[in-house]
C-alpha positions as CSV (number, residue, x, y, z in Angstrom):
1,M,146.6,206.5,-9.4
2,K,144.0,207.7,-8.0
3,N,141.6,206.3,-10.9
4,W,143.1,203.0,-10.5
5,L,142.3,203.4,-6.6
6,L,138.8,204.4,-7.5
7,S,138.1,201.6,-9.6
8,F,139.6,198.8,-7.0
9,S,137.5,200.6,-4.7
10,F,133.9,200.5,-6.8
11,F,134.9,196.5,-7.7
12,L,135.8,195.5,-3.7
13,I,132.5,197.5,-2.7
14,F,130.4,195.6,-5.8
15,F,132.4,192.3,-4.6
16,L,131.5,192.1,-0.8
17,N,127.9,193.2,-2.0
18,H,127.4,190.0,-3.9
19,A,129.4,187.9,-1.6
20,Q,126.9,189.1,1.0
21,D,123.9,188.7,-1.3
22,S,125.2,185.0,-1.6
23,V,125.4,184.3,2.6
24,I,121.8,185.5,3.0
25,V,120.6,183.6,0.5
26,P,121.2,180.0,1.1
27,L,120.2,177.3,-1.5
28,H,117.1,174.9,-1.2
29,E,116.0,176.6,2.3
30,R,112.8,174.6,4.2
31,V,109.2,176.4,3.2
32,T,108.2,177.2,6.9
33,K,104.3,177.6,8.3
34,T,103.0,175.7,5.4
35,F,99.8,175.4,8.2
36,R,99.9,176.9,11.8
37,S,98.7,173.9,13.7
38,T,99.6,170.1,14.1
39,T,96.6,168.7,12.7
40,F,92.8,170.1,10.6
41,V,89.5,169.5,11.7
42,T,89.6,165.8,11.9
43,S,93.2,164.9,10.2
44,Q,97.1,165.4,10.6
45,T,99.2,167.7,9.1
46,I,102.6,167.9,8.2
47,E,103.5,169.9,11.2
48,T,105.4,168.8,14.3
49,Q,106.3,170.7,17.2
50,P,109.3,173.2,17.9
51,E,111.9,171.2,19.9
52,R,111.8,172.4,23.8
53,S,108.1,172.3,23.6
54,F,105.4,170.2,24.2
55,Q,101.1,170.7,23.1
56,L,98.2,170.1,24.9
57,L,95.7,169.0,22.1
58,V,91.5,169.5,23.1
59,Q,89.2,168.0,20.3
60,H,85.3,168.7,21.3
61,R,82.3,167.6,19.4
62,F,78.9,168.6,20.9
63,G,75.9,166.7,19.9
64,Q,74.0,166.4,16.9
65,I,72.0,169.6,15.2
66,N,69.2,168.3,12.7
67,T,68.3,172.0,11.2
68,H,64.7,170.4,10.7
69,K,64.3,169.5,14.4
70,Q,64.4,172.7,16.0
71,P,67.9,173.1,16.5
72,L,67.2,175.7,19.1
73,K,65.5,173.4,21.3
74,S,68.9,171.5,22.0
75,F,70.9,174.7,21.7
76,F,72.7,173.6,18.7
77,G,74.0,170.3,19.9
78,L,75.1,172.0,23.4
79,D,72.5,170.1,25.4
80,L,73.3,166.9,23.6
81,P,75.9,164.1,24.6
82,S,79.1,165.1,23.4
83,N,82.5,163.6,22.6
84,I,86.1,165.2,23.4
85,R,89.8,164.0,23.7
86,F,92.5,165.3,25.4
87,G,95.9,164.3,23.9
88,F,99.9,165.6,24.4
89,V,102.6,165.6,21.6
90,F,105.8,165.5,22.3
91,P,109.2,166.5,19.9
92,V,111.0,163.8,20.1
93,F,113.8,165.1,17.8
94,R,113.6,167.8,14.9
95,N,110.8,166.2,12.4
96,L,109.5,163.6,14.9
97,D,106.5,163.7,17.1
98,A,105.4,161.5,19.5
99,G,101.8,161.9,21.3
100,I,99.4,160.2,23.6
101,G,95.6,160.8,24.1
102,R,92.0,159.7,25.4
103,T,88.8,160.1,24.0
104,K,85.8,160.0,26.0
105,Y,83.9,157.2,23.4
106,N,84.5,154.0,24.1
107,K,87.0,155.0,26.3
108,Q,89.7,154.5,24.1
109,L,93.4,155.3,24.6
110,D,95.9,156.1,21.3
111,A,99.4,156.7,21.2
112,D,100.8,158.1,17.5
113,I,104.0,159.2,15.8
114,K,104.9,161.6,12.9
115,Y,107.7,161.8,11.2
116,V,108.4,164.6,8.2
117,F,110.7,163.0,6.4
118,L,110.9,165.7,3.0
119,H,110.3,169.5,3.0
120,Q,109.3,172.0,0.5
121,T,112.1,174.5,-0.2
122,T,111.6,178.0,-1.2
123,D,113.4,177.5,-4.5
124,N,110.9,174.4,-5.5
125,Y,113.9,172.3,-6.0
126,I,111.7,170.3,-3.3
127,P,107.7,171.2,-4.6
128,L,106.0,168.9,-1.4
129,S,106.4,168.1,1.9
130,L,106.0,164.4,2.7
131,A,105.1,163.3,6.0
132,F,104.5,159.5,8.1
133,Y,102.4,158.9,11.0
134,F,101.1,156.3,12.8
135,N,98.1,155.2,15.4
136,T,96.9,152.5,17.3
137,S,94.1,152.9,19.7
138,Y,92.6,150.3,22.4
139,I,89.2,150.3,23.6
140,T,89.0,150.5,28.1
141,D,84.9,150.5,27.6
142,D,83.3,147.2,28.4
143,F,81.9,145.7,25.4
144,P,78.1,145.2,24.4
145,E,76.5,142.0,25.7
146,T,76.5,139.2,22.8
147,G,73.8,136.2,23.0
148,S,74.1,133.0,22.2
149,N,73.7,133.5,18.1
150,Y,76.8,135.3,17.6
151,F,79.6,133.7,15.7
152,F,82.8,134.6,14.1
153,A,83.0,135.4,10.0
154,D,83.2,131.5,10.0
155,G,79.3,130.7,10.8
156,I,80.7,128.0,13.4
157,T,83.1,129.3,15.5
158,P,80.5,130.5,18.8
159,F,81.3,134.4,18.9
160,K,83.3,135.1,22.3
161,Y,85.7,138.6,23.3
162,R,89.3,138.8,23.0
163,K,91.6,141.8,24.3
164,T,93.2,141.6,21.0
165,H,90.0,143.0,19.8
166,R,90.5,146.1,21.9
167,L,93.2,147.2,19.1
168,A,92.9,149.7,16.0
169,Y,96.0,150.9,13.7
170,S,95.8,153.4,11.1
171,T,98.8,155.0,9.0
172,Q,98.3,158.0,7.1
173,M,101.0,159.5,4.4
174,M,100.7,162.9,4.1
175,A,101.9,165.2,0.5
176,A,101.6,169.1,1.1
177,R,102.4,172.2,-0.8
178,K,102.8,175.9,0.8
179,I,101.3,177.0,-2.8
180,N,101.4,180.9,-1.3
181,N,101.6,182.5,1.7
182,T,97.7,182.9,1.4
183,F,96.7,179.2,0.1
184,S,98.2,176.0,1.4
185,V,96.7,172.2,0.3
186,Q,97.4,168.7,1.6
187,T,96.6,165.3,0.5
188,S,96.4,162.4,2.6
189,A,96.1,158.7,1.9
190,V,94.7,156.7,5.4
191,Y,94.4,153.0,5.6
192,V,93.0,152.2,9.1
193,Y,92.7,148.2,10.1
194,K,90.1,147.4,13.5
195,N,91.0,143.9,14.7
196,L,87.0,143.8,15.3
197,A,84.5,145.0,13.1
198,D,80.6,144.6,12.6
199,T,79.0,142.1,10.8
200,G,78.8,142.3,6.8
201,V,81.7,145.2,7.7
202,T,85.7,144.5,6.2
203,N,88.0,144.9,9.4
204,Y,89.7,147.6,6.7
205,R,89.2,150.9,5.4
206,W,90.9,153.3,2.9
207,A,90.3,157.1,2.7
208,L,91.8,160.2,0.6
209,P,91.2,163.4,3.1
210,T,92.1,166.2,1.4
211,A,92.2,169.5,3.4
212,L,93.0,173.2,1.9
213,R,93.9,176.5,4.2
214,I,93.2,180.1,2.7
215,K,94.4,182.6,5.1
216,T,92.0,185.2,5.4
217,G,94.3,187.4,7.9
218,F,97.3,188.1,9.5
219,M,96.0,185.6,12.2
220,S,93.3,184.0,11.1
221,A,92.3,181.2,8.4
222,I,89.6,179.5,6.8
223,I,90.3,175.6,6.4
224,A,88.3,172.9,4.5
225,E,88.6,169.2,4.7
226,Y,86.7,166.3,2.7
227,A,87.6,162.8,2.9
228,L,86.7,160.2,0.3
229,L,86.4,156.8,1.3
230,P,86.8,154.3,-1.5
231,G,84.9,151.0,-1.5
232,K,82.7,152.4,1.4
233,P,79.6,150.7,1.7
234,H,76.7,152.6,-0.2
235,Y,75.1,153.8,3.0
236,F,78.3,156.1,4.0
237,V,78.7,159.9,3.1
238,H,82.2,161.2,2.4
239,P,83.4,163.5,5.4
240,F,83.4,167.0,5.4
241,S,84.4,169.5,7.2
242,L,84.5,173.7,7.8
243,A,86.7,175.2,10.3
244,F,87.5,178.7,11.0
245,E,91.1,179.2,12.6
246,V,92.4,181.8,15.1
247,I,96.1,181.7,15.7
248,T,99.0,183.3,18.6
249,T,101.9,182.2,18.9
250,T,101.8,179.6,21.1
251,H,97.9,178.8,20.3
252,S,95.8,177.7,17.4
253,F,91.9,177.6,17.9
254,Q,89.8,176.1,15.7
255,V,85.8,176.4,16.0
256,F,83.8,174.4,12.5
257,I,81.0,172.3,11.3
258,T,81.8,168.5,10.6
259,S,79.9,165.4,9.3
260,K,81.3,163.4,12.4
261,D,81.2,163.0,16.5
262,H,83.8,160.6,15.7
263,I,87.4,161.4,16.5
264,P,90.0,158.5,16.5
265,Y,90.7,157.8,13.0
266,N,90.3,153.8,13.9
267,N,86.5,155.1,13.9
268,M,86.4,158.2,11.7
269,Y,86.0,156.5,8.8
270,T,84.9,153.1,9.9
271,L,81.5,154.3,11.7
272,L,78.6,156.4,9.9
273,N,78.9,160.1,9.5
274,D,76.2,162.4,9.0
275,D,75.0,164.5,5.4
276,V,75.3,168.2,5.5
277,T,73.6,168.5,2.4
278,K,70.6,167.3,4.1
279,G,71.3,169.5,7.1
280,L,73.0,167.1,10.1
281,F,76.1,168.2,11.2
282,Y,78.2,168.9,14.4
283,I,79.7,172.0,15.9
284,G,82.9,171.9,17.8
285,F,86.7,173.0,17.8
286,N,89.9,172.1,18.8
287,L,92.5,174.3,20.3
288,H,96.3,173.1,20.3
289,K,98.2,175.2,23.2
290,T,102.2,174.9,23.0
291,F,103.9,175.0,26.4
292,Y,107.7,175.7,25.7
293,F,110.6,174.8,28.1
294,Q,112.9,177.9,29.1
295,K,116.4,177.2,28.3
296,K,118.9,176.7,30.8
């Protein structure tokens, strides 16, 4: 009888322990913290805002640095005209964000949405996270004056500004993977359309940005970002950025060098960039600050 009770006790302990392990390790658990902010230096990440919070986003680009023209005279671009964007990001519901912002250049207003519709899982049942992003911007600054020798694309109709010329749109499809606790990578397909484009330039542009995040410490990382511009004019260069990121519970701060001072996507991939390999670049920073609402 004692042997039977002893055997039953061992069986019960094993069964309960196995059942407890089965509960603790759920199937298809989502991967979290693929990245630690909602943007890289220039492009979006697949991360969204937590519920019951909102984010203040400050994106700043100082003036151009030319390493061949005594950059110390301009204090590495800090004395030169700069570009800045202030924005806010709000979670509509889980995995869906909406945002608004204003940029100094052209006094642009913009609004956007981002939706993460597929999440990577820890068991690799789903190997990637996928997200969609849409942004529209509106120029509020005055357009430059045009002479009587300006025409529309047909070469006959005299050119005249329209309100619709102030609008531009961009979409992004993002695919990201957290390889391990140190490395995360993301690639995107970006399509930009501007209602008004310069002479000889198309109204649309494709871009294929790729970003790599390498964790260097418990609260720090290095981010490298490079974008291919298929079908670009020969005088365009592919944008490049390199950043150092520091994070806390509610902050993400990125300081970086980049080949462009444009911030909205309608300008980022459609206007000229500087060539970092020739000693031309910008210093800037991004500040993400999350504010939480207290639970009732």
